[in-house]
Short mmCIF file of the C-alpha atoms (twelve columns), coordinates in Angstrom:
data_MODEL
# 
_entry.id   MODEL 
# 
loop_
_atom_site.group_PDB 
_atom_site.id 
_atom_site.type_symbol 
_atom_site.label_atom_id 
_atom_site.label_alt_id 
_atom_site.label_comp_id 
_atom_site.label_asym_id 
_atom_site.label_seq_id 
_atom_site.Cartn_x 
_atom_site.Cartn_y 
_atom_site.Cartn_z 
_atom_site.pdbx_PDB_model_num 
ATOM 1  C CA . MET A 1  152.767 -17.753 -37.377 1 
ATOM 2  C CA . VAL A 2  149.348 -19.321 -36.908 1 
ATOM 3  C CA . GLU A 3  147.056 -17.988 -34.197 1 
ATOM 4  C CA . PRO A 4  145.847 -21.037 -32.239 1 
ATOM 5  C CA . ASP A 5  142.795 -19.341 -30.716 1 
ATOM 6  C CA . TYR A 6  139.606 -21.319 -31.383 1 
ATOM 7  C CA . THR A 7  141.194 -23.674 -33.944 1 
ATOM 8  C CA . GLY A 8  139.637 -26.543 -31.989 1 
ATOM 9  C CA . GLN A 9  136.214 -24.902 -31.708 1 
ATOM 10 C CA . ASN A 10 135.752 -23.425 -35.180 1 
ATOM 11 C CA . CYS A 11 134.359 -25.779 -37.788 1 
ATOM 12 C CA . SER A 12 136.907 -26.461 -40.526 1 
ATOM 13 C CA . SER A 13 134.062 -26.921 -43.031 1 
ATOM 14 C CA . CYS A 14 131.858 -23.868 -42.478 1 
ATOM 15 C CA . GLY A 15 133.756 -21.711 -39.951 1 
ATOM 16 C CA . GLU A 16 131.038 -21.656 -37.277 1 
ATOM 17 C CA . ARG A 17 132.173 -21.805 -33.639 1 
ATOM 18 C CA . CYS A 18 130.682 -24.929 -32.097 1 
ATOM 19 C CA . SER A 19 131.102 -27.195 -29.125 1 
ATOM 20 C CA . ARG A 20 133.962 -29.578 -28.661 1 
ATOM 21 C CA . ASN A 21 133.417 -32.575 -26.418 1 
ATOM 22 C CA . THR A 22 136.938 -33.679 -25.393 1 
ATOM 23 C CA . ASP A 23 138.207 -35.557 -28.471 1 
ATOM 24 C CA . TYR A 24 135.099 -35.145 -30.628 1 
ATOM 25 C CA . PHE A 25 133.971 -32.149 -32.675 1 
ATOM 26 C CA . ARG A 26 130.451 -31.731 -34.039 1 
ATOM 27 C CA . CYS A 27 129.118 -28.733 -35.960 1 
ATOM 28 C CA . LEU A 28 125.350 -28.410 -35.717 1 
ATOM 29 C CA . PRO A 29 124.899 -25.852 -38.554 1 
ATOM 30 C CA . CYS A 30 126.621 -27.965 -41.246 1 
ATOM 31 C CA . SER A 31 126.595 -31.435 -39.591 1 
ATOM 32 C CA . SER A 32 130.362 -31.840 -39.924 1 
ATOM 33 C CA . GLU A 33 131.857 -34.354 -37.479 1 
ATOM 34 C CA . SER A 34 135.476 -35.315 -36.825 1 
ATOM 35 C CA . HIS A 35 138.109 -35.909 -34.216 1 
ATOM 36 C CA . ALA A 36 138.688 -32.533 -32.562 1 
ATOM 37 C CA . ASP A 37 142.433 -32.588 -33.265 1 
ATOM 38 C CA . LEU A 38 141.835 -33.247 -36.977 1 
ATOM 39 C CA . ASN A 39 139.383 -30.360 -37.105 1 
ATOM 40 C CA . ALA A 40 141.932 -28.076 -35.418 1 
ATOM 41 C CA . ALA A 41 144.702 -29.241 -37.771 1 
ATOM 42 C CA . ALA A 42 142.522 -28.461 -40.799 1 
ATOM 43 C CA . ASN A 43 141.888 -24.949 -39.439 1 
ATOM 44 C CA . ILE A 44 145.608 -24.412 -38.843 1 
ATOM 45 C CA . GLY A 45 146.342 -25.611 -42.378 1 
ATOM 46 C CA . LYS A 46 143.886 -23.079 -43.772 1 
ATOM 47 C CA . GLN A 47 145.507 -20.264 -41.771 1 
ATOM 48 C CA . GLU A 48 149.013 -21.288 -42.784 1 
ATOM 49 C CA . ARG A 49 148.090 -21.518 -46.475 1 
ATOM 50 C CA . GLY A 50 151.147 -23.541 -47.268 1 
ATOM 51 C CA . PRO A 51 152.538 -27.042 -46.969 1 
ATOM 52 C CA . CYS A 52 153.321 -28.438 -43.553 1 
ATOM 53 C CA . THR A 53 157.063 -28.485 -43.021 1 
ATOM 54 C CA . ALA A 54 157.068 -29.979 -39.537 1 
# 
């Protein structure tokens, strides 16, 4: 089971908690930018540590 808390606010590149502006995620410390849902999905994938079976 993956804990969903902060998956949309934590940077999937460096792990810092940053701001999310509706559908857009930007991390100021590492300059990573992506769609917020893609960032959250990458964080969930890291927590799951296995292939997606959905």
